[in-house]
C-alpha positions as a Markdown table, in Angstrom:
| # | Residue | x | y | z |
|---|---|---|---|---|
| 1 | Met | 113.6 | 106.4 | 28.1 |
| 2 | Ser | 112.5 | 103.2 | 29.8 |
| 3 | Lys | 113.7 | 101.9 | 32.8 |
| 4 | Pro | 116.5 | 99.2 | 32.8 |
| 5 | Pro | 115.4 | 95.6 | 33.4 |
| 6 | Pro | 116.1 | 95.1 | 37.2 |
| 7 | Lys | 118.2 | 91.8 | 38.9 |
| 8 | Pro | 116.5 | 88.7 | 39.5 |
| 9 | Val | 115.8 | 88.2 | 43.0 |
| 10 | Lys | 118.0 | 85.8 | 44.7 |
| 11 | Pro | 116.9 | 82.7 | 46.4 |
| 12 | Gly | 115.8 | 84.0 | 49.9 |
| 13 | Gln | 115.9 | 87.9 | 49.2 |
| 14 | Val | 112.8 | 89.9 | 48.6 |
| 15 | Lys | 112.6 | 93.4 | 46.9 |
| 16 | Val | 110.3 | 96.1 | 48.8 |
| 17 | Phe | 108.4 | 98.5 | 46.5 |
| 18 | Arg | 105.9 | 100.8 | 47.2 |
| 19 | Ala | 102.8 | 100.8 | 44.7 |
| 20 | Leu | 102.2 | 103.9 | 42.7 |
| 21 | Tyr | 98.8 | 103.2 | 41.3 |
| 22 | Thr | 95.7 | 101.1 | 42.5 |
| 23 | Phe | 95.8 | 97.9 | 40.3 |
| 24 | Glu | 92.3 | 96.1 | 39.3 |
| 25 | Pro | 93.8 | 92.7 | 38.0 |
| 26 | Thr | 91.7 | 91.2 | 34.8 |
| 27 | Thr | 93.1 | 87.7 | 34.9 |
| 28 | Pro | 92.9 | 85.6 | 38.2 |
| 29 | Asp | 96.7 | 85.5 | 38.3 |
| 30 | Glu | 97.1 | 89.1 | 38.4 |
| 31 | Leu | 97.1 | 90.9 | 41.9 |
| 32 | Tyr | 95.0 | 93.4 | 43.1 |
| 33 | Phe | 96.7 | 96.6 | 45.4 |
| 34 | Glu | 96.1 | 99.9 | 46.2 |
| 35 | Glu | 98.5 | 102.9 | 45.8 |
| 36 | Gly | 100.7 | 103.0 | 48.5 |
| 37 | Asp | 100.6 | 99.3 | 49.5 |
| 38 | Ile | 104.3 | 97.6 | 50.4 |
| 39 | Ile | 104.3 | 94.7 | 47.6 |
| 40 | Tyr | 107.0 | 92.2 | 48.7 |
| 41 | Met | 108.6 | 90.9 | 44.6 |
| 42 | Thr | 110.3 | 87.3 | 44.9 |
| 43 | Asp | 110.4 | 87.5 | 40.9 |
| 44 | Val | 111.5 | 90.2 | 39.0 |
| 45 | Ser | 112.9 | 88.7 | 36.1 |
| 46 | Asp | 110.1 | 89.6 | 33.4 |
| 47 | Thr | 110.5 | 93.4 | 32.6 |
| 48 | Asn | 106.6 | 93.8 | 32.5 |
| 49 | Trp | 105.3 | 91.5 | 34.8 |
| 50 | Trp | 106.6 | 90.6 | 38.6 |
| 51 | Gln | 105.6 | 88.1 | 41.1 |
| 52 | Gly | 104.6 | 89.5 | 44.6 |
| 53 | Thr | 102.8 | 89.5 | 47.8 |
| 54 | Ser | 100.6 | 92.2 | 49.3 |
| 55 | Arg | 97.8 | 91.9 | 51.3 |
| 56 | Gly | 98.4 | 88.1 | 52.0 |
| 57 | Lys | 98.0 | 87.6 | 48.3 |
| 58 | Thr | 100.4 | 86.7 | 45.6 |
| 59 | Gly | 99.9 | 87.1 | 41.9 |
| 60 | Leu | 101.4 | 88.9 | 38.9 |
| 61 | Ile | 102.1 | 92.7 | 39.4 |
| 62 | Pro | 102.6 | 95.0 | 36.3 |
| 63 | Ser | 106.3 | 96.6 | 36.7 |
| 64 | Ser | 105.0 | 100.1 | 35.7 |
| 65 | Tyr | 102.5 | 100.2 | 38.7 |
| 66 | Val | 105.6 | 100.2 | 41.3 |
| 67 | Ala | 108.1 | 102.4 | 42.3 |
| 68 | Thr | 111.6 | 102.4 | 40.3 |
| 69 | Gln | 113.7 | 102.1 | 43.3 |
| 70 | Ala | 113.3 | 98.6 | 45.5 |
| 71 | Glu | 114.7 | 98.1 | 48.8 |
| 72 | Ser | 116.5 | 94.7 | 48.9 |
| 73 | Ile | 116.7 | 92.6 | 52.0 |
| 74 | Asp | 118.1 | 89.4 | 52.6 |
| 75 | Asn | 115.7 | 87.3 | 54.7 |
| 76 | Leu | 113.1 | 90.1 | 55.2 |
| 77 | Leu | 111.3 | 88.3 | 58.5 |
| 78 | His | 114.7 | 88.1 | 60.1 |
| 79 | Glu | 115.7 | 91.6 | 59.6 |
| 80 | Ala | 112.1 | 92.7 | 61.1 |
| 81 | Ala | 112.5 | 90.2 | 63.8 |
| 82 | Lys | 116.0 | 91.1 | 64.6 |
| 83 | Arg | 115.2 | 94.9 | 64.6 |
| 84 | Gly | 112.1 | 94.0 | 67.1 |
| 85 | Asn | 110.0 | 96.2 | 64.7 |
| 86 | Leu | 106.8 | 94.1 | 65.7 |
| 87 | Ser | 104.5 | 95.9 | 62.7 |
| 88 | Trp | 106.9 | 95.2 | 60.2 |
| 89 | Leu | 107.2 | 91.5 | 61.7 |
| 90 | Arg | 103.3 | 91.7 | 61.3 |
| 91 | Glu | 102.8 | 92.8 | 57.9 |
| 92 | Cys | 106.0 | 90.0 | 56.7 |
| 93 | Leu | 103.9 | 87.2 | 58.5 |
| 94 | Asp | 100.2 | 88.5 | 56.9 |
| 95 | Asn | 101.9 | 88.5 | 53.4 |
| 96 | Arg | 103.8 | 85.2 | 54.1 |
| 97 | Val | 107.1 | 86.3 | 53.5 |
| 98 | Gly | 109.7 | 83.9 | 54.2 |
| 99 | Gly | 112.9 | 83.6 | 56.8 |
| 100 | Val | 114.8 | 82.8 | 59.1 |
| 101 | His | 114.5 | 82.5 | 63.3 |
| 102 | Ala | 115.0 | 86.0 | 64.9 |
| 103 | Cys | 116.6 | 85.0 | 68.4 |
| 104 | His | 119.8 | 87.0 | 67.9 |
| 105 | Gly | 117.9 | 90.2 | 68.4 |
| 106 | Gly | 117.0 | 89.1 | 71.9 |
| 107 | His | 113.0 | 90.6 | 71.4 |
| 108 | Lys | 110.9 | 88.5 | 73.6 |
| 109 | Asp | 107.7 | 90.0 | 72.2 |
| 110 | Thr | 108.9 | 89.3 | 68.7 |
| 111 | Val | 110.1 | 85.6 | 69.6 |
| 112 | Glu | 106.4 | 85.1 | 71.2 |
| 113 | Met | 104.5 | 86.8 | 67.9 |
| 114 | Leu | 106.7 | 84.2 | 65.8 |
| 115 | Leu | 106.1 | 81.4 | 67.9 |
| 116 | Thr | 102.3 | 81.9 | 67.8 |
| 117 | Gln | 102.4 | 81.4 | 63.8 |
| 118 | Pro | 101.2 | 77.9 | 62.2 |
| 119 | Asn | 103.8 | 75.7 | 60.8 |
| 120 | Ile | 107.0 | 77.9 | 62.6 |
| 121 | Glu | 109.8 | 75.5 | 61.8 |
| 122 | Leu | 111.7 | 75.9 | 65.2 |
| 123 | Asn | 114.8 | 73.9 | 64.0 |
| 124 | Gln | 115.7 | 75.6 | 60.6 |
| 125 | Pro | 119.4 | 76.3 | 60.7 |
| 126 | Asn | 121.0 | 79.4 | 59.1 |
| 127 | Lys | 124.1 | 79.1 | 57.0 |
| 128 | Leu | 126.4 | 78.7 | 60.2 |
| 129 | Gly | 123.9 | 75.6 | 61.1 |
| 130 | Asp | 123.0 | 77.3 | 63.9 |
| 131 | Ser | 119.2 | 76.9 | 64.9 |
| 132 | Ala | 116.9 | 79.4 | 66.9 |
| 133 | Leu | 118.0 | 77.6 | 70.2 |
| 134 | His | 121.5 | 77.9 | 69.2 |
| 135 | Ala | 121.3 | 81.4 | 68.4 |
| 136 | Ala | 119.3 | 82.4 | 71.5 |
| 137 | Ala | 122.0 | 80.0 | 73.9 |
| 138 | Trp | 125.0 | 82.3 | 72.4 |
| 139 | Lys | 123.3 | 85.5 | 73.1 |
| 140 | Gly | 122.5 | 84.8 | 76.7 |
| 141 | Tyr | 119.0 | 85.2 | 76.1 |
| 142 | Ala | 117.6 | 82.6 | 78.7 |
| 143 | Asp | 113.8 | 83.7 | 78.6 |
| 144 | Ile | 114.3 | 82.9 | 75.0 |
| 145 | Val | 116.0 | 79.8 | 75.1 |
| 146 | Gln | 113.2 | 78.9 | 77.7 |
| 147 | Leu | 110.2 | 80.0 | 75.3 |
| 148 | Leu | 112.0 | 78.0 | 72.7 |
| 149 | Leu | 112.4 | 75.1 | 74.5 |
| 150 | Gln | 108.4 | 75.4 | 76.0 |
| 151 | Lys | 107.8 | 75.2 | 71.9 |
| 152 | Gly | 109.7 | 71.8 | 71.7 |
| 153 | Ala | 112.9 | 73.1 | 70.2 |
| 154 | Arg | 115.4 | 70.4 | 70.1 |
| 155 | Thr | 118.5 | 70.8 | 71.8 |
| 156 | Asp | 120.3 | 67.4 | 70.5 |
| 157 | Leu | 121.1 | 69.4 | 66.8 |
| 158 | Gly | 124.5 | 70.0 | 66.0 |
| 159 | Asn | 125.1 | 73.1 | 63.9 |
| 160 | Asn | 128.2 | 73.2 | 61.2 |
| 161 | Glu | 130.6 | 73.2 | 63.7 |
| 162 | Lys | 129.0 | 69.8 | 65.3 |
| 163 | Lys | 128.2 | 72.2 | 68.6 |
| 164 | Leu | 125.0 | 72.0 | 70.2 |
| 165 | Ala | 123.1 | 74.9 | 71.9 |
| 166 | Leu | 124.4 | 73.8 | 75.1 |
| 167 | Asp | 128.5 | 73.9 | 73.5 |
| 168 | Met | 127.2 | 77.7 | 73.0 |
| 169 | Ala | 125.5 | 78.6 | 75.6 |
| 170 | Thr | 127.3 | 82.5 | 77.3 |
| 171 | Asn | 125.9 | 82.5 | 80.5 |
| 172 | Ala | 125.0 | 79.9 | 83.5 |
| 173 | Ala | 120.7 | 80.6 | 82.9 |
| 174 | Cys | 120.8 | 79.3 | 79.5 |
| 175 | Ala | 123.1 | 76.5 | 80.2 |
| 176 | Cys | 121.0 | 75.5 | 83.1 |
| 177 | Leu | 117.9 | 75.0 | 81.2 |
| 178 | Leu | 119.5 | 73.4 | 78.4 |
| 179 | Lys | 120.8 | 70.7 | 80.9 |
| 180 | Lys | 117.7 | 70.6 | 82.9 |
| 181 | Glu | 115.6 | 70.1 | 79.5 |
| 182 | Gln | 118.5 | 67.5 | 78.3 |
| 183 | Gly | 118.3 | 65.7 | 81.8 |
| 184 | Thr | 121.6 | 66.0 | 82.5 |
| 185 | Asp | 123.7 | 67.9 | 85.6 |
| 186 | Ala | 123.9 | 71.7 | 85.2 |
| 187 | Glu | 126.2 | 72.4 | 88.1 |
| 188 | Gly | 128.9 | 69.7 | 86.4 |
| 189 | Tyr | 128.9 | 71.8 | 83.6 |
| 190 | Leu | 128.9 | 75.0 | 85.2 |
| 191 | Thr | 132.1 | 73.9 | 87.1 |
| 192 | Glu | 133.9 | 72.9 | 83.8 |
| 193 | Asn | 133.0 | 75.4 | 82.1 |
| 194 | His | 133.9 | 78.5 | 84.5 |
| 195 | Gln | 134.0 | 81.4 | 81.7 |
| 196 | Leu | 130.4 | 81.2 | 82.1 |
| 197 | Phe | 130.8 | 83.1 | 85.5 |
């Protein structure tokens, strides 16, 4: 009895499989992997050959060489960063697994690691239109707000509700950093928005 074909992976979603056997490619578009390797599948629409990434390389993988059960995770990189799991995050980065920003979790070391990556998109919005700066300001992570500002995060971007990161700041430290970056009077903001205290 053959296994039923898996459901196609939705955009932004990755299926994570563990290799059951070592696979030696016979063509350049196939991917080498060893037994026990984690493989990130981005296309499982074909029943026999799937598109996946492992050890920083992408290629075709025979579906019969991986475990029958997969874990589907939306925005894998975001999930690793949100949990503060540095080894998982490194593996995602090494395998170029995409994802959204990771400032909701408040893990400074994780954010620092992400900020060292080439071509990191600081201002990419999530479904709500929030950037990483919006998320850090809303969560009240002043140290992360400061890191993002030092890397050049934009303070003039509005989310889907037209709110700037400053509008979402939930504490005085974040508001001060954002006001300073914008060159406006933080003290005036704090007196008008007394709920920050």
